[in-house]
Phi, psi and omega in degrees: 000138179284118183298330181291337179269353182288134178261128181241126181255156175279134178299146175301146177290159177306130179085355179250152179251004182236152178285136180292337184284328184217008175056040175241153175284156177303332180287340179274345182284147175301146183298337181276347179285159181242166176229150180212160171260353180271106184298339179287343183262357184289128179240000178299130182251009173279153180264166180289188188300327181294334180273345185269002181289000000 
């Protein structure tokens, strides 16, 4: 897999069930996507819930 094409999401915060980067649960993310706690590695370009209205 080409690492530049890999999508990396921010892990949900403690007590939350959704990713802060795109407001989806980890179960809604494609199986090929990754998750991280390192904000410098996030490549998800979807916006959070306020942008999805």
